[in-house]
N, C-alpha and C positions, 0 to 999 in steps of 0.2 A: 623317521625325523631326515630329513636330507643335514648331509654335513656341511652342503655347502651354501654359509650365509649371502646375502645377496648386499652388498657392500655400500649399498645408499640404504640401508635398510637405518630406521629411527635410531640415533641414541638418544637411552633415557638417564643416562647419568645416574645409575642407580646403585654402581659398584660405590663403596666406603674409597674416599682418599686418603691414596698413602701418601703422607705428610715426608715420610723419609726417602721420598722416592724421589729420582731424578727421573725418569721417564714419563714426566705428565705432557709433555709435549712443546708446540711452539706457542711462547707467549705474546708473539706480534697477533697469532691469531685468537687466542684469548684477548688480548683486547680489541684487537678488526669486532668479536663479538659483543664486546659490552658495547663497541661503540655502535654496532648493527640495530641491538636491543634497544638503545636511545632513539636510535632514527624509529624504529619501529612503532615506542610509545608516541611518537607525534604522530602519526599517522592514526594510532587506535585513536587517541584523543582526538582526533578531529571527526572520527568514526562514532566516538559517544555525545560527544557537542552536538552531533547535524541538525538532531533532530531538538536538543535543545536538553537544559540538566535534567530533566524533571526526573524520567526515566530511570536516570543513574543515580540520582537523589535517592529516589527509594528502593533501589537496590541496596545500596547504603543503608539505607534506615532497616532494612532487616537481616542485613547481619550484625548490625549493632541489636537487633533484638535478640539474636542468639549469643551472646555473650551471658556466661555461665557461673562467672563470679561475686555476679551483683545479690548480694541477700535483698528479702523482701524490704526489713529496716533501712535500710543502706539504699533501694528505689527509692520508698517513703522519703527519705530526707534528701533525696536529687531533686524527686522532682517536687519536693514543698518547697523549695527553697529558690527553683527555677520559675516556679508562679507569685513567690511574693519578693523575687525579684525584679527591681525598676528598670532592670538592661532589657527585660523580653517583655515582647509585646504580650496585649490581653488575648489572641490568636489560640494559646498555649488552653488558658483557660477556659473559654468559650467549647474548642473541644473535647475536656476531661469532662464538661460538664455533658456534653452532647452523649459521651459515651456513657457518662452516669447513668441518664435519664433514659438509655436505654436498656443496659444491664440491669440496673436498680435505681429503679423510680421511686422506689417504696421510702429510699436515704430520702429524696429531695422533697418529695411529699410529704414527708415528717417537719421538714422546714418548715413548708409551706402551710404546715398547718396550724405551726406559733405564730404564721405572722398573715394568720386569713381574713383579718380585717382588712389588709392592705389589695386584697382579690377586687375589691369593690370596684376599682379604678379600672381593673381588667376587662370587665362586663360593660363598665357605662358606655353607651353609644354603640353597641356592638351586638348588633341582632346576631351574626353568625354564630360567636364563640355565647352565648346566651342562649340557643335554638340546640348547641351540642352536647351544650352541660346542665342544662334545665329540663327537658323536654322528654327524659327518660320515665315518662309515669307507665304503671302495667295498666295492661287492657283486664286482669285478673285472672291472668292464666297459672297465678301462681310465682313464680320468680320476686314479685316485691318490685316496687321503684327503685330509681337506679341513681346513681351519681349524685350530682346536684338535684332533681326530683325528688329522692330520697330525702333530704334536707331540707328544700324549703314543707313538704307535706310535715316531717315530724316537728320542724319547727313552728308551723302555723299552730297546729295540733294545742302543741303545748303551749300553745304564747297565743290563744284564740282569742283572748281577751282585747290582746291592741294590735294586732296584725291580722284577722279572719276579714276584715272590710277591704283588709288592702289586696285581698285576690280579686282578679280580674276575671270572669266567666263570657264563654264565646254565646251559651243561650239567652232568651231574654230575660233569665231570671240566677241570681246566683244559685248558691248550695249552703245547706246549712253544716256546722261540725258535726252534728247526728246523722245525718244522711251520708255524709259522705264517710264516714267510721265507716258505716258497715256497708259502702260500694264504694270501696277505694278507689276501681275505675271510673269516678264520676271526675279523679281527678285529669283525665283525658281531656274535658272540656273546658279546662283553665287556659286563659290567653296569657301563653309562656313571658310573653313579652313585656307585654302592661303591667303585668303581674311584677316581673322582675324590676322594672323602672321604679314599681310603687315602693318596693323593699328597697331600693337605691337612695329615694327621695326621703321616704319617711320611716324606714326598720332598719338604722343602725347598728342595730343588736345584732341580726340576722349575720353579718359577716365576721364580726366575732364569735358566736355561737360555735358549741361543740359539736352539735349537726353540723354547718358548715363546714368546720374543721376535721369529721371526721371522714365526710363526703370529697376529701380530698389528699389524704395520709397515704393512700394508695400510687400516688402519682399519675394515676391515669390523668387525669388535667393537663398535664404535660405534654399529650400528644396534641390539645388542640393549638396550638400554637409555641410551639417550641423556641425558636429565634425572641418570643418577648420571655420567655422564663429564664433563658440561657442569659438574656441581656439582664434581667431582674437579678438574679442571682451573683454575674458579673458584679451589677454594684453593691449586692453584701457583701463582695468580698472585697474588694478594693474601697471604696466609698464609706462603707457602714464597718467596715472590717466583723464582718460576723461570724461570732465562733458558733452559731449554730453550724454556720456552710462549713466554715473548716474543719468543724469535726467530724462532717459525715466525708469532706473531702480524705482526711486522714484515715476514716476507715475503708473508703474505697479502695485509697491505694496501698492500704494494706491489705486488702482481699487480692486483690488484683496481680498478675505476676508482670515480669518484667519486660518479656516477651510482648505479654497483651497490649501492654501501654506503650511499648514503643510503636510497634507496628501503628494505634489509633495517633498518639499522637505526634510525631514527630513530622511525620509526612504534611504537615499542614505550617510549620514552623518557616518563617525567613531565613535564607541562610546565612545570615548574620545571628540569627537566634539558635539553629541547628551548631552555629561555630561555639556558642557559648554551652551549648548542652557537651559537645563532647569535653570541653574544656572543663568542665563542671565532673562528668564521667569520668575523668581521669584518678581522681581523689578515692576513687570507689574500689577502680581495680585493681585486683592482687594476680598478675598471671604466673607470680612465682608460687600459685598454689601445686599441691602434689595432688594426684600426677598431672602432668604437663601433658595437654592432648592437642597437640601437633596435625592431628586431621581433621579437628575441628575446624569448618570454616570463619570462625567468628576470632581463634587464638591468634594469630598474627595482629588483629585486630587490636586485641588486649594487649598486644607487647610492644607497639607504635605508642598509644594511647598512654599508656602505665610508666615506662622508662624514658620515651623520649619526648622533648618539645621540639623537633626538627622536621617538623609536617609544615612547611610556610605558606602550605596554601591546602583547601579541604580540597580542590583538584585533585592531588597528589592521593587523598585517601576516594577518592571516585574511583579514578584510573584504576588503582593496587584492587580495589572490589571488584570493577568487573573482571578484568583480567586473572584471576583467582576464582571467584564462585560465579562467574555469568559469561564461559565461556561459549559454550553452544549460541548462547543470544549474539555475542560477539562474532561470531564466524556467522552468524543468519545475515548481520551488517555487512557483511564481508561479502556476502556472497547475492546481495540485493543490486537488482540490476543496474539502481539510482546509485552505486559508488563502485563504478567499474573502474573510476580513476584511482581511489583509493585500492581497488581490489589487484590493479596492477602490481601497484607500488609496493603493497604487503607480499605476495607472493615472489615480485622479485629479490624483496631483504631478506626472507625467509631463503631463498636459494643458495643467497652468501651467509648466511650463516650456517647451513647444512655442508658449506664448501670451508669453511673455513672450520666445523668440529669436527672434520677429520682429522687434521692436526693437530686435535684436542682429545686426551688420554682418557681424561678423567678430571671431574668437577673441582679439583685441586688447584687447576691454576684459575678458574674465575673466580672459585671462594677468595683467593686471594685478592685480586683486584673488588670482591664486594666486600673485603674488611678495612680497602682504604676508603669508604664512605658510611656514612650513616647510616643507621639502621633502615631507616625508611627507605634513603635510597637501594641498600641492598636488598629488600624484599621484594620493593619493585624491579630488580633488575631477573628476583629470582621468579617472579610471578611472571612476566614477559615471554620467559624463561620457557614455564611452564606453558604459556600460552602457543608458543611456536610448536611445543612438541604435542598440543590439542589439534593445532592446526594441520600437522603434516599426520598423523595416526587418521585424523578425520579423512582427510585427502587421498593418502598413497596406502589407507590397507582396506583392502577393496574384496579378499579372498583368503578362505581359512587359512592355505599354507603361506600366504604373507605376514598372517598372525602368529601363527606358529613358528615364524622366521623369526619375526620380532620378539617371542617369547626367549630364543632359546641362544640369540645375540647379545640380549642382554641379561643373560643367567637369572632368567625367571624362569623358577619348576612350574609346570602347566599338567592336568591331567584334563581329557573332556569329561563333561557332565554327563551323567547321565538323565537329565531333563532337559525337555526341547521346550521351548516357549513357543508362543503367540508372538506374533508379529503385526502390529499396527499398520494401518496402510502409509502412514511416512514412516514406517522401517523403525520405528522406535519400539522395545520391546514391553511385555505387561511387565516385567521386572523392572524398568528400565524409569527411575522414577525423576518428578516434573525439575525444572532448573529452580523453578523459585524455592525446591524443600534443598539446594545445594549438596546433594547430598557428598559430605565427603569424609565418611567413614564407613569403609567395605566389609566392616566386622559387624556390621548389624546384618539380620538377615533380610531379605526383602519378603511381604510377603506377597502372596501371590493371590489373585482372583481366580475364582473358580468359574467357568463361564459352561455353557451348556452348549453340549455339542446340535449342532442340527443340519440334519437329513436334507440334501436338498438333491430332488428328481433333475435333470437337464434333458430338455427335448433335443431329439437332433432328426433333422432330415434324412431319410432313411435314401436317399435319390442321391445323397450329396457326399455321405458319410457311412462307411464301412463300418460294423458293427465291431471288426477287432482292430479299426484302425486308430491308434492314439491324437490324439489332436496335441499340437505343439500352443505354450503359452510360452507369451512374453513374461518372464518372473524376474528381471532387474527391475529397481529399484534403488533412485540417487545413485546408480552406478556400483551398487554393493552385491557382492553373490549371493545369492541367497542363501544355497547352504550354507555359510558364512554367518550370514544374519542368523538362524533357523542354532545352529550348535553354539554352545556354550563352555567355556572352561572355569575351572577351577584352579585358582593362581596361587601363587606362596608370597605375595605381596599382603596377602590378609590373612594367612594362613589357611587357603581351602577351604575358608568360610563362605563365601556365595560365590556364585553362579553369574558369570559375566559373558554378554554377546558382543557381538561385534559392534551392537549402537551403543553399549555402556563402556566399552573399554577407552576411548579416549579421555573419558570424562573421570572414570578412576585413575588410569594409569598414568597422565597430566596431572591431578593432584595428588595421585601419591609422589610423583617425583618433587614434586611442590613441598609439600609436606616434609619430605626425608633430607631435600636439601635446605629446609628453612630450620631446619632441626639440628643439623650439623653447623651453619654461622650460628644458628641463637647458644649454641652449646661453647662453642669457641670463646661467642666473644664477651658473653654474658657470664660463662662460667670460670673463664682459664684465663680472659685479657683484662688486666687492669684500666682504666679506662683513660683515654687519650693515647692507648699502644697503635691503637690503627692506624692514627691518623702520623703519626711517626715513621711512618712505611716510605721512602722514598723511591718512587719509579729508579728501574735497574737494578733494588737490590735485593729481589727475588729468593736468591742460593741463601743469603745471609737471614734473610725472615724467614722462612720455611725452617732453617733450625732453628733459628729459635722460639716460632711456632709449633714443632714439636716437642722443644725439650720444656714447655708452657704446658704442655698438650701430656704428657708424661709427669711433671711434676707442676701440679696447676698451682697458683698464687694462691695461698687463704686470705 
């Protein structure tokens, strides 16, 4: 390994802050970094909102779904309160019903079976619905009549004395019950439309019969017109306060996971409703649970939502989530030709941050500035700093030597893995997880896909190519050296538990930096300092503050 480390190597700030050391560097440079991070925030926010807020909202919904401290009883109570709240629009109920119809239609079907008499209006004057539900007569193949056809035939036989004459046949003459009983396929000659019209007008008993109720119990009828039944159930919930409907909703909410519910329900909420959801969620979160998982992509959100109400706008949460959990997508925005002006601004700001970082020897000075802020602002600055690190690693580390120089200069122990990975055309390794997974814990070993090797025969023109001549191919891809992309390393950052390629490292290292710095700030603010202390620090009193901070860390206040 080279003894000489490049002076421009990326500073990851992984060393423990030495609170009793005066050699932290230039405080003015630390303040400049904070100022530049705030400028960067403004430019990044303009990128996030350039195409609308919907995508950033979706990202935040995904992060909320990853909160793990919510029990089933708690998320059940949370969603029931929201559904019953007059402050939240009916869109939430509609989406929940849609989800239940798709995943557990029989629950809604049992409610319909109890209220089957009300479905008469569903079929009245609607030939398409009638045909879809009542035309499934068998041809004698053995499967039997299905859906409404089964209900119609069974009811007609049992109650033939009052309704057989209401059956309309396509032929010149009708069929007798005895004949149809021996040859069920004769029902194929039934004029379904006219028969159902007769039953609507003259046989009200059919619509409340056990035969018809049984036909809708499995919920398959919901597929005929889902919108109609969603509106029907919403009316049962809010206009009639139907106990039957609320009971099946209770059951469904208890059976579904918090993650699944968030993925499906939160995306339909208006921003006002989404804010109400987050406010309600605060009451159920317990970030003080043990163990604290600072590497979890949702834990920072739990801290903010549970302990603090200083997030003035949902914009801050959208920004925080984007820079912490969607670094690669943000970088994709930056590299888009459409945002050339923003790209130049970001490049200039990051260059200034790099220059200022040379005079800051550890995160201690930056921590001190963060501790003057509320927790949301502090986490936001740490998140922006981690994105700067991600940006620099993605842009500057192009070779095997540059990565190993980075490890050495930041005191990261490493060794090459004996596993080599297959790279996709876009330079991402098979081990690399997608952005949507928001991988945050490198302790989880990634599964490897086994792909069969295909032998390919290449035909060469012997007139142009000598048998012993080696052909040169351009192996460059996105500026990364092929060797560094194929090699993987085991790192001390995760206890050497997973192998990392150059495609994975920017995400892993930047997230590791954020998790570590977040943990340090949280430990000082939450576990050592009394409320209000961090706000009493005056600019220019760094030495006194550092001494008090050191004493508090050595002798925490109970």
